[in-house]
C-alpha positions in Angstrom: 28.9 9.1 -11.4 31.3 7.9 -14.2 32.0 4.2 -14.6 35.6 3.4 -15.5 36.0 2.6 -19.2 32.5 3.6 -20.0 31.5 6.6 -22.3 28.3 6.9 -20.3 27.7 9.1 -17.3 25.2 7.6 -14.9 23.1 9.7 -12.5 21.8 7.5 -9.8 18.5 8.6 -8.2 17.2 7.0 -5.0 14.0 5.6 -6.4 11.2 3.9 -4.4 8.0 2.9 -6.2 4.9 1.0 -5.2 3.4 -1.6 -7.5 0.4 -3.9 -7.2 1.0 -7.6 -7.0 0.4 -9.2 -10.4 1.7 -6.2 -12.3 4.7 -6.2 -14.7 7.8 -4.0 -14.0 10.1 -2.6 -16.6 13.7 -1.5 -16.1 15.5 0.6 -18.8 19.0 -0.7 -19.7 21.3 1.9 -21.2 23.0 -0.6 -23.6 23.6 -4.2 -24.5 26.6 -4.3 -22.2 24.4 -3.7 -19.1 22.5 -6.5 -17.3 20.2 -6.7 -14.3 19.9 -8.9 -11.3 16.6 -9.0 -9.5 15.8 -10.4 -6.1 12.3 -11.0 -4.7 11.2 -10.3 -1.1 12.6 -13.8 -0.1 15.9 -12.9 -1.7 15.4 -15.4 -4.6 16.5 -14.5 -8.1 13.7 -13.4 -10.4 13.7 -14.3 -14.1 13.3 -11.5 -16.6 13.2 -10.9 -20.4 15.1 -8.2 -22.2 13.4 -6.6 -25.2 14.5 -3.2 -26.8 16.8 -2.4 -23.8 14.0 -3.0 -21.3 14.1 -5.7 -18.6 10.6 -7.0 -18.0 9.5 -9.2 -15.1 6.4 -10.0 -13.1 5.8 -9.0 -9.5 4.2 -12.1 -7.9 4.4 -11.5 -4.2 4.1 -8.7 -1.6 7.2 -7.2 -0.2 10.4 -5.4 -1.5 12.1 -6.4 -4.7 15.6 -5.1 -5.4 17.0 -4.5 -8.9 20.7 -4.1 -9.6 21.9 -2.7 -12.9 25.3 -4.1 -13.7 28.1 -3.1 -16.1 31.4 -4.9 -16.2 30.5 -6.9 -13.1 30.0 -3.7 -11.1 26.6 -2.5 -9.7 26.1 0.9 -11.1 22.5 1.5 -9.9 20.0 0.0 -7.6 16.3 0.3 -7.6 13.8 -0.7 -4.9 10.2 -1.8 -5.8 7.6 -2.1 -3.1 4.8 -4.5 -4.0 1.4 -4.6 -2.2 -1.9 -6.4 -2.6 -5.1 -4.6 -1.7 -7.1 -7.9 -1.7 -5.2 -8.8 1.5 -6.7 -5.9 3.5 -8.8 -7.6 6.1 -11.6 -5.7 7.8 -11.9 -7.4 11.2 -14.2 -5.1 13.1 -16.9 -2.9 11.6 -19.6 -2.7 14.2 -22.9 -0.8 13.9 -22.3 2.8 14.9 -24.3 5.2 17.0 -24.7 8.9 16.3 -22.4 11.3 18.2 -20.3 8.4 19.5 -16.9 7.4 18.2 -17.0 4.5 15.7 -13.9 2.4 15.2 -13.3 0.1 12.2 -10.4 -2.5 12.7 -8.2 -3.4 9.8 -5.6 -6.2 9.7 -2.7 -5.2 7.4 -0.4 -8.2 8.1 -0.3 -9.6 4.5 -0.8 -6.4 2.4 2.8 -5.3 1.9 4.6 -2.0 2.2 2.6 1.3 1.8 0.1 3.6 3.3 -3.6 3.1 4.2 -6.0 5.9 3.7 -9.8 6.0 3.7 -12.8 8.1 2.5 -16.0 8.1 4.5 -19.3 9.5 3.1 -22.9 9.8 4.3 -24.9 10.7 1.2 -22.6 13.0 -0.8 -21.0 14.6 2.3 -17.5 13.7 3.5 -17.2 12.6 7.1 -14.1 13.6 9.1 -12.0 10.6 10.2 -8.6 9.5 11.2 -6.5 6.5 10.3 -4.1 5.3 13.0 -2.0 2.4 13.9 -3.4 0.3 16.7 -1.6 0.9 20.0 -1.6 -2.9 20.7 -0.4 -4.3 17.3 1.8 -2.8 14.6 -0.1 -4.7 11.8 -3.5 -3.5 13.0 -5.0 -0.2 12.0 -8.1 1.7 13.0 -10.3 4.1 11.2 -12.1 6.4 13.7 -15.0 8.6 12.9 -17.9 10.4 14.7 -21.1 10.0 12.9 -23.6 12.9 13.2 -26.3 11.5 11.0 -28.4 8.3 11.5 -27.8 6.9 8.0 -25.5 4.3 6.5 -21.9 5.6 6.1 -19.9 4.3 3.1 -16.2 3.6 3.7 -13.8 3.2 0.8 -10.3 2.0 1.7 -7.2 2.9 -0.3 -3.7 1.5 -0.2 -1.0 3.6 -1.9 -3.9 5.4 -3.6 -5.3 2.2 -5.0 -8.9 1.4 -3.8 -9.7 -1.9 -2.2 -12.4 -3.6 -4.3 -15.8 -2.9 -2.8 -17.2 -0.4 -0.3 -17.9 -1.1 3.3 -21.3 0.2 4.5 -21.5 0.9 8.2 -25.1 1.2 9.6 -25.5 4.2 12.0 -28.4 4.3 14.6 -29.8 7.4 16.2 -28.6 8.1 19.7 -31.8 6.8 21.4 -32.5 7.6 25.0 -30.4 5.1 26.8 -27.7 6.6 29.1 -24.1 6.4 27.9 -20.8 7.4 29.5 -17.6 7.5 27.6 -14.2 6.9 29.0 -15.3 4.7 31.9 -13.9 1.2 32.5 
């Protein structure tokens, strides 16, 4: 796209990026005649500093920030930054599991921000198959489902946008025992 009266040609790319809360974002400015306007997730203006044609600002809360690059009072490019906080992942249900029975770990994602939850589950050095799914009853609740086959502690590491949540959850797994069990009955 060409801006009237400008010797520059601007190629606008739809850019969506994920950042951790507390990090610093940098926006490149083509020249001194360009400026930026930044709004936080609550649509308040964000202060920034320009140094060597780079706008620098802090990401202090979860949600979506919008950055507009402006020349001659015309928005020539917009960038969206999604900010998340892995410390806000809340494990609400991690019961003791039993071999050969489904185990479900409940996760509250209400305050985490935009992004994708993934997990890794291991027993010893062996990966354990699992799924991550949204709870059918609540859009902010997620479930990690796995079927343990070994009576040993299973280590669960949670990731959000590829960033690990601090700490590892250890789920104890008991042997199946001899008690009768029927699945799917209510």
